[in-house]
N, C-alpha and C positions, 0 to 999 in steps of 0.2 A: 247191166252194170253201167253206172254213170261214167261219162268221160271226165277228163282232167279239168275241164273248165266249168265255172258256175253256169247253171242254166242249161247244160247240155245233157241232162239225164235222158235215158231212152224214152220213147213214146209210151211203152208199156208201163214204165215206172211212173211217168207223169199222169197217165190216165188212171192208174191204180190209186194214186194219191188224190185224184180229183182236181189236179192243177196242171194244165198243159201249156200255160202261158207263163213265162218267167216274170217275176215281179221283184220289186226292191226287197233286198234281203232283210232290212230292218222291219219292213211291214210283214213279211212272211213269218219271221221269228216272233214278232209281237203277237201275231194271231195264234201262234203255237203256244203262247203263254210263257215264253222264255224271259221276257221283260218288256218294259215300255220301249217305244221307238227311240225316244231320246236316250235312254239308258243303253240300248243296243248300238246306237250310233257312236256313243262314247267308247264302247268296247271295240268297235271297228276302227275308229280313228287311232286307238292305241295298239292296234295289231293283234288283239286277243281273239278275233274271230277268223276262222279259215273255212273255205268252201272247196271241197275236193282237193284239199291240201294247199290251197292258195290263199294268201292274205287278201282281204277284200276291203273296200271302202264304201261309204254310205250310198253312193250312186249305183253300185253294182246290183245285178239281178240274179235270181236263181229260182229253182222250183223245189217242191218237196221231195223230188227224186234225187236231189244232190246230197252230198255228205257234208254236214255242218259240225264244226268243232269250236268249243270255247275253252281257251287255255289248255288245249290238247285233249279235252274230253269231248266225246261225241254227244251231240244234242239229238234228242228225239223230237222230230218236227211233225210226226204223224197228225198231231192235233191241228195243224194248219190246214189240213184238207177240208175241215169243216169248222165253222165258227161256233165256239162254245162261249156263251155270254152269261156268266153268273156274277153276282155282285154281293159282297158282304158290307155291312156297316160295323164299325168297331169303335168302342169308346176308349180311347187311349188314356192311360193314366200317366201321371208325371213320372219321369225316370226311365221311360222306354224310348229307344231310338227307332226311326222309321226305315233304316237300312236293313237289308236281309241278314247281313252278318256285321258284327261290330268288332273291330280289332282290339278294343279295350275289354271285351267280354261282357258288356252291359246287355241287359235284356232288350229284345227287339219286339216290335209289334207283330212279327211273323211267328213268334214262339208258340202261340196257342191257337193259331188258325187251323181249320180242318185240313187234313191232308188230301191231296188230289192225285189221281192217276192220269198220266200223260199231259197234265197241265200244271200250272202253278199260279199262285196269286200275285197280282201286280198292284202295288199301292198307287192310288190316284192322288198325287201330291204328297207332301211331307209336312210333318209338324216337328218343331225342335223338341229337344229332350224335356224342356220345362213346360211345354204347352200340352194341354189336355184336350179331349173331345173327339169329334167326328173324324174318322179316317175311312175312306172307301177303298175297297179292294175288288178287282175284277179278274176274270180269266181272259178277257178280250183286250189285247194290246191296242187295237184300233180305238175302242171306246176310251181306254185310259189316255191315249195320246190326244184325242179330241177334247176330252174334259180338262186336260192340263194345258193345252196350247193357248197362248195369250190371245190369238186372233179370234177365238170363240167367246171370249169375255164371259166365262162362267163365274158367277159371283160366289164368293165365300164370305160367310158371316161369322163374326167372333163376338163373344162376350168378354169384355176386358175391364179390369179394375185398374184405375190410374191413380197414382200417388203424386199429388202436387196440385198447384192452382191451375184450373182450366177455365178460360174465359171465352166469350163469344169470338173474339178476334183469333184465338188459337184454332177454334173449330173451323172458322172460315178459311184459314191458311191450310189446314189439313184437307179440306174439301177442294180447294183450288189447286193444290199441288205444292210440294216442297222438293228441293233438290237433295237427294241422297247420294252416297258415293258411287252408286251404280245407275244414276239417272233420276229423272223426275218420278215422283210417286204421289198418290193421293188416295183418300177414301172416297167411295162413291156415295156413301150414306153414313151418317153418325146419328145415333139416337141415345139420349140420356136414359139410363136404366136403373137409377137408384143411387143411394149413398149420399153423403154430405161432407162438407169440409174438404179436407185434403184427400179423402178416399172416396172416389166416385166410380160408378159402373157405367159403361157405355156399350151399345151394340154398334159395331162398325162393319162395313162391307167393302171388300176389295174385288176387283175384276181381274186379278192376276195372283200369282203365288210365289213371289220372290222370297229369298231366304230372309227370315226374321223381319219381314216387311212391316207387320203391325207394330212390333216393338220399336223398330227403328224410326217409324213415322212419329210415334209419340215422343221418343227420346230426342228427336230433332227439335222438339219444342221445350226441352228442359224439364220434362216430367218423366216418371218411371212407371213401367207396367209391372204391377205386383202379381196379377193373375191373368191368365189368358186361356180361353177355351173356344174351340171351333164348334159352332152349333148348327151350321148348315153348309152344304156344298151343292150349289145349283138348286134343284127342286127337292133335294133330300135333306130332311131335318134329323138331328140327333134326338131319339125318343127319350122321354124322361124316365121310362122304365128300364132302359138299358144301362146297367151299372158298369162302373169302370172295370176294364179288363175283360169285358164280355163282347161277343159279336152276335149278329143275327144275319141271316140271308134274306135279301129282298125278294119279294114275290114278282110274278110276271108284270103286274101293273106298274110297279115302281121301276123295274128295269126298263120297261118300254118307255116310261116317262123320261128317264135319264137318257136313254138312247135318242129319243126325239129331240131333246134339248140340244144335241150336237148333230142333228141331221142324219141319224142312222135309222134304218128300218128295224122293225121288231125281229128278234130271233127267239124262237121258243126255247124255254128252259127245259132240259130233259127231265122226264118224270123219274123219281127215285123209286127203287124197289123197297119193300118193307124192311129188308135187312140194311139197305143203304140209309133209310130214314132213321133206323135205330142207331146205327153207327154215327150218323151225323149229330143226333141228339146227345149221344154220349160225349162226343168231342166238344160240343157246345157247353155242356155242363162242366167239363173239366177246366175250362178257362177260369182263372182265378177271379173271384168277385172282389171288388175293392170297397172299403167302407166309405160312407159319406155321400152316397148318391141317393137321391129321392126315389122312392118306389111309387109305382102307379100302374094303372091298367091301360094307359093310353097306347094306341097303336102308333107306329112310326108315321110321321106326317109327310105328305107330298103336297106340292103346290101346283095346281092346274093352270095357273096364270101363264099366258104365252110368253111373257117376258122372263119368267123364271125367277122373279124376285120373291122375297119373303112375304108371307101373309101379313096384313097390317098388324103392327104391334103397338105403336104409339106414334103421335105426330113426330115426323122427322125434320131435322134441320138440314136444309140444303139438299145436295145430291142431284143425280140425274133422273 
């Protein structure tokens, strides 16, 4: 039986869990699939997380032998004893929010994901309700944290339709950096992608993921974003065959590539039994298809370039 203090579980409990060294609570809970580290830190700061009956803060440590509660409900952290690293790609339609639950009752990106036992899906970054395209989900909180952390500079690429006059001087300002209400921001790359007159398409790349950053950057120049779609996150592209509202699970090669981009070693994806494969496929087919997506036989794409940048699309203006 664990003692009253975090990290003080008995040796038998800790050895059984495979963790005999206390570690930061947010890291342990993230590995268990409870949420991302940043999300868990927010819960801790607001007093929602307790360990062995005590409120904890982000610097505190514990082991899997301790008792964890969130909002008074016990958390199952047995999954933290061993890293499970699965990754889904999802083509988010307009009108869905990327939070797990929405107080207004709007549909969320989690509504149609496959159910998991002893783990849960963590979204890697967010898209606002009006933005479509690629969202990644993983069971590994450490992978999620590294992919989202600004220090790792994982690039995100968007297709954006802009309404208004866009000239070379504006492009240069957006590449050099403009001051937004939460600090300086800029695109690392901007590529023309079609259109004419006041409605033009561009592919833009960011090395961070602040709230509505793509929209706010363009709006700072007096133009309006009329459509926005994420098409790439790090080395993972949105495949043209994946229709809106559908998800797919990445294979070992893609998960390893994603892991390598943030300095993590490979973790083998557990093999599924025939019954698990059948259940998985049923869940995937239940996800609602949305109209208006191109169909094709392309496999999802990965980029083997060490820098993690997109494969050449068209000559780019400026950038790093």
